[in-house]
C-alpha positions in Angstrom: 0.0 0.0 0.0 1.2 3.6 -0.5 2.6 5.8 2.2 -0.6 6.0 4.2 -3.4 3.5 4.7 -6.7 4.4 3.2 -9.2 5.4 5.9 -11.9 3.2 4.6 -14.2 1.0 6.5 -13.1 -2.4 7.9 -15.5 -4.9 9.5 -17.7 -4.4 12.5 -16.4 -7.6 14.3 -12.8 -7.8 13.4 -11.5 -4.3 13.2 -12.1 -1.1 15.2 -12.0 1.6 12.6 -14.3 4.7 12.6 -14.6 7.1 9.7 -13.1 10.4 10.6 -15.6 13.0 11.7 -16.6 15.6 9.1 -15.5 19.0 10.2 -18.2 21.6 10.5 -18.1 24.0 7.6 -17.5 27.6 8.8 -18.4 30.5 6.5 -15.6 32.8 5.7 -15.4 36.2 4.0 -12.8 35.0 1.6 -12.1 31.5 0.3 -9.3 29.8 2.2 -6.0 29.4 0.3 -5.5 25.9 -1.0 -2.8 24.0 1.0 -0.2 21.9 -0.8 -0.8 18.2 0.2 1.9 16.6 2.4 4.1 14.0 0.8 2.0 10.9 0.1 -1.2 12.7 1.0 -2.2 13.3 -2.7 -1.7 9.6 -3.5 -4.1 8.6 -0.7 -6.6 11.2 -2.0 -6.4 9.8 -5.5 -7.1 6.3 -4.2 -9.9 7.4 -1.9 -11.6 9.2 -4.7 -11.2 6.3 -7.1 -12.8 4.0 -4.6 -15.6 6.4 -4.0 -16.3 6.8 -7.7 -16.4 3.0 -8.1 -19.3 2.8 -5.8 -21.5 5.3 -7.7 -24.4 4.1 -9.8 -23.4 3.5 -13.5 -19.6 3.6 -12.7 -18.8 1.1 -15.4 -15.4 2.6 -16.2 -13.5 5.4 -14.5 -11.4 7.5 -16.8 -8.4 9.5 -15.6 -10.1 12.6 -17.0 -13.2 12.0 -14.8 -10.9 11.2 -11.8 -8.9 14.3 -12.3 -12.1 16.4 -12.6 -13.4 15.0 -9.4 -10.2 15.9 -7.6 -10.1 19.3 -9.4 -6.6 18.7 -10.7 -5.1 18.0 -14.1 -4.5 14.5 -15.5 -0.8 15.4 -15.5 -1.1 15.8 -11.7 -2.3 12.3 -11.4 0.6 10.9 -13.4 3.0 12.6 -11.1 1.9 10.1 -8.4 1.0 7.1 -10.5 2.6 6.0 -13.8 -0.7 4.7 -15.1 -4.3 4.0 -14.1 -3.4 0.4 -13.6 -1.0 1.5 -10.8 -3.9 3.3 -9.2 -5.9 0.1 -9.2 -2.9 -1.8 -7.9 -2.9 0.7 -5.0 -6.5 -0.3 -4.2 -5.6 -4.0 -4.4 -2.6 -3.5 -2.1 -5.0 -1.9 0.4 -7.4 -4.9 0.1 -4.6 -7.4 0.5 -2.9 -5.8 3.4 -6.2 -5.2 5.3 -7.7 -8.6 4.7 -4.6 -10.7 5.4 -3.8 -8.7 8.5 -7.4 -9.5 9.8 -7.0 -13.2 8.8 -3.8 -13.4 10.9 -5.7 -11.9 13.9 -8.5 -14.4 13.5 -6.1 -17.3 13.2 -4.3 -16.1 16.4 -7.6 -15.6 18.3 -9.6 -18.7 17.3 -8.4 -22.2 18.1 -11.1 -24.0 16.2 -10.4 -24.4 12.5 -14.2 -24.4 11.7 -14.6 -21.1 13.6 -11.6 -19.6 11.8 -13.2 -20.4 8.5 -16.5 -18.9 9.5 -14.9 -15.8 10.8 -12.8 -15.3 7.7 -15.8 -15.7 5.5 -17.8 -13.2 7.7 -14.9 -10.7 7.7 -14.5 -10.7 3.9 -18.2 -10.2 3.3 -18.4 -7.4 5.9 -15.4 -5.8 4.4 -17.0 -5.8 0.9 -20.3 -4.5 2.3 -18.7 -1.6 4.1 -16.4 -0.8 1.1 -18.6 -1.2 -2.0 -16.0 0.3 -4.4 -13.5 -2.3 -3.1 -16.1 -5.0 -3.5 -16.3 -4.2 -7.3 -12.5 -4.5 -7.5 -12.4 -7.8 -5.6 -14.9 -9.5 -7.9 -13.4 -8.0 -11.0 -16.3 -5.9 -12.2 -14.2 -2.7 -11.9 -11.3 -4.4 -13.8 -13.1 -5.5 -17.0 -11.6 -2.7 -19.2 -8.3 -2.5 -17.3 -4.9 -4.2 -17.6 -5.2 -8.0 -17.4 -2.6 -8.2 -14.7 -5.1 -6.7 -12.3 -7.6 -9.5 -12.7 -4.8 -12.0 -12.4 -3.8 -10.5 -9.1 -7.3 -10.6 -7.7 -7.6 -14.2 -8.8 -4.4 -14.9 -6.8 -5.9 -13.1 -3.9 -8.8 -15.5 -3.8 -6.4 -18.5 -4.3 -4.7 -17.3 -1.1 -8.0 -17.1 0.7 -8.9 -20.6 -0.4 -5.6 -21.9 0.8 -6.1 -20.3 4.2 -9.6 -21.8 4.5 -8.2 -25.2 3.4 -5.6 -25.0 6.2 -8.2 -24.1 8.8 -10.7 -26.7 7.7 -8.2 -29.5 7.5 -7.4 -28.9 11.1 -11.1 -29.0 11.9 -11.5 -32.3 9.9 -8.5 -33.8 11.7 -10.0 -32.9 15.1 -13.3 -34.4 14.1 -11.6 -37.7 13.2 -12.4 -37.5 9.4 -11.0 -40.5 7.4 -10.2 -38.1 4.5 -9.4 -34.7 6.1 -7.6 -33.3 3.1 -10.4 -34.2 0.7 -13.0 -32.8 3.1 -11.1 -29.6 3.6 -10.5 -29.1 -0.1 -14.2 -29.4 -0.9 -15.3 -27.1 1.9 -12.7 -24.5 1.2 -13.6 -24.5 -2.5 -17.3 -24.1 -1.7 -16.7 -21.3 0.8 -14.5 -19.4 -1.6 -17.1 -19.7 -4.3 -19.8 -18.6 -1.8 -17.7 -15.5 -0.9 -17.2 -14.5 -4.5 -20.8 -15.1 -5.4 -22.1 -13.0 -2.5 -19.8 -10.1 -3.4 -20.7 -10.3 -7.1 -24.4 -10.3 -6.3 -23.9 -7.3 -4.0 -22.0 -5.3 -6.7 -24.3 -6.2 -9.5 -27.5 -5.4 -7.5 -26.3 -1.8 -7.2 -25.3 -2.7 -3.6 -28.9 -3.5 -2.6 -28.4 -7.2 -1.8 -26.4 -7.5 1.4 -23.6 -10.1 1.1 -24.2 -11.0 4.8 -27.9 -11.7 4.7 -28.8 -15.1 6.3 -25.0 -15.6 6.7 -25.3 -17.8 9.9 -27.6 -20.3 8.1 -25.3 -20.4 5.1 -22.1 -20.9 7.2 -23.8 -23.7 9.2 -24.5 -25.5 6.0 -21.0 -25.0 4.4 -18.8 -25.7 7.5 
C-alpha cells in the first residue's frame, strides 16, 4: 500500500475503525488558500476518490479525466503520483490485500477451532466488501473489466490465497473431528466457501449494492462448514 493507509471501513467484528468526523463548515469572508498536500497525501486522496467513484451508480469505467475532474486537478497531476491508471488500481488492491490478510492473521491467532476460523474469515470478507462497496467491485473484477489483465490475475491470486487459508483451517477441523479423509473434506469445503464469498460479493455489486452479502449468513455458514 502507499505511504498511508486508506481510511476506509473495515469490519464491525474484526477491526475497530471509525470514519473520521466531518469538520463543521465555517463560512468565511474570503475563500481559504489551497494548501499543498503533504508527501504521500495526494496519493491517498487519489485512491480514496477512485474507490468512492467506483461505488457510484453507473460507474462502469472510471477514466483518468473523470478522476482528475473529481479531484479538481489536471490529468498530468495524477501521473506525477502514478505512472498509469493500472497502478492506481494496484494501490487499491494492495490496500485490500494488506487489510484482509492482517485481519486473517488476527482471526487465526484468536480462534483455536479451525471451523470457527473459516467462519470468521468468511464473515470478515463479506463485511469488508459490504462496508467498502467500491472495493467489492475491485475484488470480484467488475471494476477491472476494461483495465490491464494483470489486475484480474492479481485478484484471482488473492482468492487463491483465501482458499488456501480456508483449506488449512478446515483441514485442522476435519482432523480434530476424526475424518477419514481430512484433506479431501477440507479441499471441498474451502472451494465451496470461496465460491460462496465471490458469489455473494458479485451479487452485492451487480445489484447496485442493494443485496447485502451478509444476509442469512449464519444459516449459510452452518451448511457450508
